[in-house]
C-alpha positions, 0 to 999 in steps of 0.5 A: 869116199862117202857112201850115200844110202837112200831108202826108197819106198815106191808107191805100190804098183809103180815099181816097173815104171820107177825102174824104167825112170831110174834107167834114164835118171842114172846117167844124170847122177853118173855125170856129176863131179865126185861121182864114183859109182852107184847101185840100186837094190830091190828088196826081196820081201817088199818089192816096192822097197829099194836101197840106192847106194851112191859113192861120192868123193866128198859129202859136198859132191852130193849135198852141194854139187849134185843137189844144188845143180840144174841136172838135179832138177831133171833127176827130181822130175823123173823120180820123186813122184814115185816115192811115198814117203819121201826117202831117208838119205844118210851118208856114211864113211868107212871105219874099216874095210876087210876083203872077205875072200882072204883068210 
């Protein structure tokens, strides 16, 4: 599993519009091959900063399967005009995972 982390800075004053657009856009990403889930987190200290976490089966599912697809163009049209600056997107793989509820 690959974790995509996108740091999103939405233009001040446009957070509500961004969240409404994201509510529409999330069905696009959820329909892609290799997609395993996502969450959008809003920063408590800066209400126009967000973190998008997307779980993919492989790196290529995101970088090729999604970004080079026709549905990506709709995603881009819905969301990219909200960002300033354009997001930093990095991909991670787990080294170790531990259940926090077990002793």
